[in-house]
C-alpha positions as YAML, in Angstrom:
chain: A
units: angstrom
residues:
- id: 1
  name: MET
  ca: [-96.25, -146.98, 251.15]
- id: 2
  name: LYS
  ca: [-97.60, -143.84, 252.86]
- id: 3
  name: LYS
  ca: [-98.89, -142.47, 249.57]
- id: 4
  name: ALA
  ca: [-100.72, -145.71, 248.79]
- id: 5
  name: PHE
  ca: [-102.37, -145.63, 252.23]
- id: 6
  name: VAL
  ca: [-103.44, -141.99, 251.79]
- id: 7
  name: VAL
  ca: [-104.85, -142.71, 248.33]
- id: 8
  name: ALA
  ca: [-106.71, -145.79, 249.63]
- id: 9
  name: PHE
  ca: [-108.05, -143.74, 252.56]
- id: 10
  name: ILE
  ca: [-109.30, -140.96, 250.26]
- id: 11
  name: ILE
  ca: [-110.96, -143.45, 247.92]
- id: 12
  name: GLY
  ca: [-112.57, -145.26, 250.87]
- id: 13
  name: ALA
  ca: [-113.81, -142.00, 252.41]
- id: 14
  name: GLY
  ca: [-115.21, -140.90, 249.05]
- id: 15
  name: PHE
  ca: [-117.00, -144.22, 248.62]
- id: 16
  name: LEU
  ca: [-118.53, -144.07, 252.10]
- id: 17
  name: THR
  ca: [-119.64, -140.47, 251.52]
- id: 18
  name: TYR
  ca: [-121.22, -141.49, 248.20]
- id: 19
  name: ARG
  ca: [-123.04, -144.46, 249.79]
- id: 20
  name: PHE
  ca: [-124.35, -142.32, 252.67]
- id: 21
  name: THR
  ca: [-125.53, -139.58, 250.31]
- id: 22
  name: THR
  ca: [-127.25, -141.97, 247.90]
- id: 23
  name: SER
  ca: [-129.00, -143.85, 250.70]
- id: 24
  name: HIS
  ca: [-129.99, -140.83, 252.82]
- id: 25
  name: GLY
  ca: [-130.21, -137.95, 250.32]
- id: 26
  name: PRO
  ca: [-133.36, -136.44, 248.86]
- id: 27
  name: VAL
  ca: [-133.46, -138.74, 245.81]
- id: 28
  name: ALA
  ca: [-133.24, -141.86, 248.00]
- id: 29
  name: ILE
  ca: [-135.98, -140.54, 250.30]
- id: 30
  name: TYR
  ca: [-138.14, -139.72, 247.25]
- id: 31
  name: LYS
  ca: [-137.75, -143.27, 245.88]
- id: 32
  name: SER
  ca: [-138.76, -144.79, 249.21]
- id: 33
  name: PHE
  ca: [-141.72, -142.39, 249.41]
- id: 34
  name: ALA
  ca: [-142.80, -143.18, 245.81]
- id: 35
  name: GLU
  ca: [-142.68, -146.93, 246.50]
- id: 36
  name: LYS
  ca: [-144.88, -146.46, 249.57]
- id: 37
  name: ILE
  ca: [-147.37, -144.50, 247.43]
- id: 38
  name: LEU
  ca: [-147.28, -147.17, 244.70]
- id: 39
  name: HIS
  ca: [-147.92, -149.97, 247.20]
- id: 40
  name: ARG
  ca: [-150.75, -147.93, 248.77]
- id: 41
  name: ASP
  ca: [-148.97, -147.48, 252.13]
- id: 42
  name: PHE
  ca: [-150.33, -143.95, 252.51]
- id: 43
  name: ALA
  ca: [-149.79, -143.86, 256.28]
- id: 44
  name: GLY
  ca: [-146.13, -144.82, 255.81]
- id: 45
  name: ALA
  ca: [-145.71, -142.16, 253.14]
- id: 46
  name: ALA
  ca: [-147.42, -139.56, 255.34]
- id: 47
  name: ALA
  ca: [-144.92, -140.41, 258.10]
- id: 48
  name: MET
  ca: [-142.14, -139.37, 255.68]
- id: 49
  name: SER
  ca: [-143.76, -135.99, 255.05]
- id: 50
  name: ASP
  ca: [-144.51, -132.68, 256.70]
- id: 51
  name: GLY
  ca: [-148.04, -131.38, 256.23]
- id: 52
  name: LEU
  ca: [-149.32, -134.19, 254.01]
- id: 53
  name: THR
  ca: [-151.91, -136.60, 255.39]
- id: 54
  name: ALA
  ca: [-152.61, -140.17, 254.32]
- id: 55
  name: ASP
  ca: [-155.89, -138.92, 252.77]
- id: 56
  name: ASP
  ca: [-154.01, -136.24, 250.78]
- id: 57
  name: LEU
  ca: [-151.59, -138.85, 249.48]
- id: 58
  name: GLU
  ca: [-154.32, -141.35, 248.63]
- id: 59
  name: LYS
  ca: [-155.77, -138.76, 246.22]
- id: 60
  name: GLN
  ca: [-152.34, -138.65, 244.51]
- id: 61
  name: GLY
  ca: [-151.88, -142.45, 244.64]
- id: 62
  name: SER
  ca: [-150.03, -144.05, 241.75]
- id: 63
  name: GLN
  ca: [-152.37, -146.99, 241.31]
- id: 64
  name: GLU
  ca: [-155.33, -144.63, 241.47]
- id: 65
  name: HIS
  ca: [-153.90, -142.57, 238.59]
- id: 66
  name: ILE
  ca: [-153.16, -145.56, 236.34]
- id: 67
  name: GLY
  ca: [-156.35, -146.46, 234.53]
- id: 68
  name: ALA
  ca: [-158.80, -148.68, 236.37]
- id: 69
  name: GLY
  ca: [-157.19, -148.35, 239.81]
- id: 70
  name: PRO
  ca: [-155.87, -150.85, 242.37]
- id: 71
  name: GLU
  ca: [-158.14, -153.70, 241.27]
- id: 72
  name: MET
  ca: [-156.27, -153.68, 237.95]
- id: 73
  name: PHE
  ca: [-152.97, -154.86, 239.46]
- id: 74
  name: GLN
  ca: [-152.13, -158.48, 240.04]
- id: 75
  name: LYS
  ca: [-148.36, -158.08, 240.47]
- id: 76
  name: LEU
  ca: [-146.05, -155.08, 240.72]
- id: 77
  name: PHE
  ca: [-142.43, -155.26, 239.59]
- id: 78
  name: PRO
  ca: [-139.59, -152.89, 240.63]
- id: 79
  name: SER
  ca: [-140.01, -149.37, 239.27]
- id: 80
  name: GLN
  ca: [-137.46, -147.38, 237.29]
- id: 81
  name: TYR
  ca: [-136.81, -143.73, 238.08]
- id: 82
  name: GLN
  ca: [-135.51, -141.04, 235.77]
- id: 83
  name: VAL
  ca: [-134.71, -137.86, 237.71]
- id: 84
  name: GLU
  ca: [-135.10, -135.16, 235.08]
- id: 85
  name: THR
  ca: [-134.30, -132.17, 237.30]
- id: 86
  name: ASN
  ca: [-132.94, -131.81, 240.82]
- id: 87
  name: GLU
  ca: [-133.29, -128.15, 241.81]
- id: 88
  name: ARG
  ca: [-131.99, -126.55, 245.01]
- id: 89
  name: ASN
  ca: [-134.34, -123.78, 246.12]
- id: 90
  name: ALA
  ca: [-133.36, -120.59, 247.96]
- id: 91
  name: ASP
  ca: [-134.94, -121.85, 251.20]
- id: 92
  name: GLY
  ca: [-132.78, -125.00, 251.17]
- id: 93
  name: SER
  ca: [-135.51, -127.30, 249.91]
- id: 94
  name: VAL
  ca: [-135.08, -129.54, 246.87]
- id: 95
  name: THR
  ca: [-137.59, -129.95, 244.03]
- id: 96
  name: LEU
  ca: [-137.36, -133.10, 241.91]
- id: 97
  name: HIS
  ca: [-139.05, -133.69, 238.56]
- id: 98
  name: VAL
  ca: [-139.11, -137.44, 238.03]
- id: 99
  name: LEU
  ca: [-140.50, -139.91, 235.53]
- id: 100
  name: GLN
  ca: [-141.37, -143.11, 237.38]
- id: 101
  name: THR
  ca: [-141.95, -146.17, 235.22]
- id: 102
  name: VAL
  ca: [-144.16, -148.70, 236.98]
- id: 103
  name: PHE
  ca: [-144.07, -152.26, 235.64]
- id: 104
  name: PHE
  ca: [-147.00, -154.54, 236.42]
- id: 105
  name: ASN
  ca: [-149.19, -157.43, 235.42]
- id: 106
  name: PRO
  ca: [-152.90, -156.68, 235.21]
- id: 107
  name: GLN
  ca: [-155.52, -159.06, 236.61]
- id: 108
  name: GLY
  ca: [-155.57, -162.32, 234.69]
- id: 109
  name: VAL
  ca: [-151.95, -162.18, 233.48]
- id: 110
  name: GLU
  ca: [-149.83, -164.82, 235.19]
- id: 111
  name: SER
  ca: [-146.11, -164.14, 234.96]
- id: 112
  name: ALA
  ca: [-143.65, -163.99, 237.82]
- id: 113
  name: VAL
  ca: [-140.71, -163.36, 235.51]
- id: 114
  name: ARG
  ca: [-141.54, -160.33, 233.40]
- id: 115
  name: PRO
  ca: [-144.16, -157.61, 233.44]
- id: 116
  name: ALA
  ca: [-146.84, -157.40, 230.78]
- id: 117
  name: MET
  ca: [-147.52, -153.66, 231.06]
- id: 118
  name: TYR
  ca: [-145.96, -150.39, 232.15]
- id: 119
  name: ALA
  ca: [-147.16, -146.95, 233.11]
- id: 120
  name: LYS
  ca: [-145.15, -143.73, 233.09]
- id: 121
  name: LEU
  ca: [-145.91, -141.35, 235.95]
- id: 122
  name: ARG
  ca: [-144.70, -137.77, 235.93]
- id: 123
  name: GLN
  ca: [-144.05, -136.65, 239.50]
- id: 124
  name: VAL
  ca: [-142.99, -133.37, 241.08]
- id: 125
  name: ILE
  ca: [-141.86, -133.60, 244.69]
- id: 126
  name: THR
  ca: [-140.45, -131.03, 247.09]
- id: 127
  name: LEU
  ca: [-138.38, -132.06, 250.10]
- id: 128
  name: HIS
  ca: [-136.75, -130.08, 252.88]
- id: 129
  name: LYS
  ca: [-134.13, -131.14, 255.37]
- id: 130
  name: GLY
  ca: [-135.00, -130.83, 259.04]
- id: 131
  name: GLU
  ca: [-133.71, -132.32, 262.27]
- id: 132
  name: GLY
  ca: [-134.93, -135.79, 261.35]
- id: 133
  name: GLY
  ca: [-133.54, -135.72, 257.81]
- id: 134
  name: TRP
  ca: [-135.28, -135.10, 254.49]
- id: 135
  name: ARG
  ca: [-139.08, -134.77, 254.60]
- id: 136
  name: VAL
  ca: [-141.58, -134.50, 251.74]
- id: 137
  name: THR
  ca: [-143.53, -131.22, 251.71]
- id: 138
  name: ALA
  ca: [-145.31, -131.40, 248.33]
- id: 139
  name: PHE
  ca: [-146.13, -134.18, 245.85]
- id: 140
  name: THR
  ca: [-148.00, -134.29, 242.54]
- id: 141
  name: ASN
  ca: [-148.47, -137.38, 240.44]
- id: 142
  name: THR
  ca: [-149.92, -137.68, 236.93]
- id: 143
  name: CYS
  ca: [-150.13, -140.65, 234.61]
- id: 144
  name: GLU
  ca: [-148.52, -139.83, 231.29]
- id: 145
  name: LYS
  ca: [-148.76, -143.12, 229.41]
- id: 146
  name: MET
  ca: [-149.73, -146.75, 229.84]
- id: 147
  name: ASP
  ca: [-148.99, -149.55, 227.36]
- id: 148
  name: THR
  ca: [-147.90, -153.15, 227.03]
- id: 149
  name: VAL
  ca: [-144.21, -153.85, 227.56]
- id: 150
  name: SER
  ca: [-143.85, -155.18, 224.01]
- id: 151
  name: GLY
  ca: [-145.28, -151.88, 222.74]
- id: 152
  name: LYS
  ca: [-142.58, -149.94, 224.56]
...
């Protein structure tokens, strides 16, 4: 009985550690930051960063880098993220190379169920951990490809 309790305790502690790390770690902070950029909440994204202003982030905006800009989007769907590299730097910061796939409907396409188009954004982001948690210190964003979902 004692062994079963110890095993259950270790599994539970491991699960809680995993959940905390995935919801508060650098990748989770990056995803929240990237969603703010995508939805043009540049002030909210700037609040998650050190040294980056809302104006700086607007120049790197996801919608601004996908073709015709914000007026092109009628509906955004949840993005997919592929973290290609997660590098720990000597100074304790983390650099992520990520491919964000943004799914959307352009103006004039009415569908609440599935997206009509996608865009692949290559992003490089550097974060460092301070007293208040992980903060973004550098961000670059380039559009790699845009196509219809059926052409994917």
